[in-house]
N, C-alpha and C positions, 0 to 999 in steps of 0.2 A: 518394427518397420525396417524394411531393407534400406541400408544406408549407402550402398554402392551407387556411385554417380550422383551423390548429394553434396550440397554445400550448406554449412550451418550458418544461419543468420541470427543476430540478436536484434530484437525489436523493442523500441521504446514506445510505450502505450499509455494513453490517458483515457479515462472513462468516467461517466456520471453513473454512480452506483444505484440511483433510484430506479426501481423496476427490475433490477438484476438480482439473480439468486446468489451472486458472488462470482469469484473468479472461476471456481472449479465447475466443470461440466456436470450436469445432473439430468436425471430422467425427465424431470419437468421443470419448466421455467427457462428463462434466457440467462446464460452465463457468458462471461467474457471468453473463457477458453473455448467453449463450444462455438461461439460466434466467429472467433478467429479461425478455428479449424474448418468450419463450413465455408468461410470466405476463401481460404486457401484451396479447398477442394474445387470451388467454382473457377478459380483462376487457373489451377494447374491440372485439373481433372484427375486427381488421385487423393487418397486419404492421407491425413497428416495427424501427428500428435505434437502439441505445443506445450511447453512447460514454462510456468511463470515463477518469478522470484518470490512472490508472496501470495498466499491464498486468501485474498480479502473476502470478508463475509458479505452477505446480502446487504445492500444499501451503502456499503463503503465505497468511496471514490478513489481514483488514482490520478496523480499528476505525472508519475514517473515509474510505472510498472515496467519491468523488463522481462522478456520471454525469449526463448530460443526455439527455432524450428529448422528442420532439414528440408531444403528446397532442391528441386532438380538442378543439377550442375550446369547442364547445357541448354537450359531454357532461355529464350530471348530476354526475359526479365532479369534473370540472375547474371547474365553476361553483359548487362547494361548498367547504367547508373542506378543507385538505390532509390532515386526519385520515382522510378517506374514501378518498383515493388510497393512503395508506400502508396502511390496513386491507385494501383490495382486493388490493394486491400481496402483502402478507404472508399473506393467506388462500390465494392461489395458490402461495405458497412454503412452506407449512406443513410439507411433507415434506422440506424441505432445511434447511441451516444457513446460509441467506442471508436477511437481513432488511433492509428499507427502514425506517430509523429516523427520517427527517425528509424533508420535501419542500417546495419553494417555487417559484413561477413566477419566471422570469428573462427578461431581454431577449434579443432575437435575436442580439446580439453575444456573449453568453456561450458559451464552449466549455469543457467540463469538462477537456479535455486541454490545449489550447493557451492558455487564459486563466490557467492556474495559475502562480503566482509563487514558490511554495515547497511542497515535499513533505517530509513528516517520516516517517521509518521508525523503528520500535522493534525491537530484537532482545533476546530473553530467553535468558540462559544460566543453567542450574541447576547449581550447583557443590556436589555432595554425593555420598556413596557410593550411597544408595538412589535407584533410578530414579523418575521422576515417576508419581504415581497419578492425581490429579485433572487434572494438566496434561500427560498423555501426548499426544504429537503437537503440543504447543503451546510447547515449550521445547527448547533444545539441552542435553542432559544430558552434563556433563563430570565425571568422577570424580576431580577434583583441584582444589586451590585455585589461583586465578589472582591475580596481583599487579596490582591495579587501578592503582597509581601507574605501573608500567612500561607498562601499556596506554595510559594517558593520555599518557605521554611519547612513545610511538611514534606515536600518532594525530595529534599536532600537526604531523607532517611532511605529513599529507594535507590539511590545511586550506588553503583558497584555491584558486586556479585552477591546474590541472596537466593534463598528458597522463596519463590513467589507463589506458593500454593494458595495463599489468600487472594491472589490476583489473577487466577485463571478459572475458566469455567469448569464445572464438575465433569463435563464431557470431554475435556482436553485430553488428547491422546498422546501427548509428549511423554516420553519415558522418564524424563527428569524435570522437576520444577525449578531447577537451578538455572538462572539467567543472569547476565551482566548488563546493567543499564549504563551506557556511557555518558549520556547527557539528557537533562530535562530542561528545556529553555522556554521561558515565558516572555510574552510581549503583548503590548496593547496596540491595536490598530483600530482607531475610532471607537465604536461601541463594542468591538470584539476583543476577547482575550484569545491569544493563539498559544497553544502548548505544543512544542515539538519534543518528541521522545525518540532517542537514537540508541540503537543496539545492534549487535550482529544478528540476533534472532529474538523472536517473541513467542510467548505461549498464546493459546487460543483466547482471544478477547482481552489479552493483558493490557493493551493500551487503553481500551475503553473502560476497563475496571479501575485502572489507575486514575483516569480522568474523573470518573464518577466518585471516587473516593476523595480526590483532591478538592473537588467542588464542595464537598461537605466541610472541608477545612476553610475554604474561601468564603462560604456563607456563614461561618462561625458556629455551625452545629457542633463541630469537633475542634479540639485543639490540635495544632500541628504535631505535637508529640504522640498523638494517638496513632499516627501512621506507623511508628516504630512498634507499638504493641500489636497492631494488625498484622504486620509483617512477621513478627516472631510467633504469632498465634497459629499460623499455618492452617487457616480455616477460611474458606470462601465466604461463609456467612458473616465474618467479622468486618469485611470490607464494604465499601459503598456500592451503590447500584452500578450496573453496566451502562455507561453513557450511550446515548443513541448512536446508531451507525451514521446518521446524517452528517455529523460534524467531522468524521474521520477521513483522512486522505493519506494514501501511500505516496509519499512525496519524492523519495529518491532512494536508489540502490547504488552502493559503491562496490567496486570489484578491484582486484589487483590489476595494476596498469598493464602487466604482461598479458593478461587475458582479455581485458576490455578497457580501453581508454574512456574514462567517465565523461570526457568532453564530447558529447554527442554532436555530430555535425548538424548545423541548422540548414535545412533544405527548403528552398523556395521553388526551385526549378531543377533542371538537370546540371546544376553547378553546386559546389559545396562551399558554404560560407562558415568559417570557424570563428 
């Protein structure tokens, strides 16, 4: 794409993953990337390519996806307050469950994917007999109690740098299975167990496989120590099932402050509220 007379913008995006084929545009089905590019074309009357920080799979949600796009520099929207860019995108996206919630100009050095230094995912597990009503398609429903302390004990074996071959899909295209998990945080919120997993980058379906494996510790099918042997075995068949996409949310992306201040402006109108 010709970048002359363009200004780069970072967009903060949320979406309900139900009914979506994922972030990446595909020949069939509705994607987040494709929907945003179509919206931009309708607004600016030209073709665009937009790059996201995380390629979420089909059914996975986002609370804080970040993407960058090059917009016309002298257009009335880019020479005005970001409120008008957000409003224009959301008007085009009104029939979807994809929303641009903040936007700001960035330098040419910023790259939504490659500049990221930390990605945070949240996984929601609903533990009760009754299936979800309001949160249908947004949690993993498990009809039994899980032992949080056992889950925390098992998860400790995954912290730090490891070969995560056992925790990636067989179709994962990453050149190396080596990744570093910074934090795995557990909490209770009512009937829900919330698991937050934080790292610079992840393998394909790594978070969902970790959750599916940790749940087998929580329901006492496996001892916490089994996580260590699964990790050292370097074989996907040793780990637990891939947890459903329903409960997974891309929650937050962090960047070096010099490239993108992670305190996104809260925008209600054509004023900025920090």
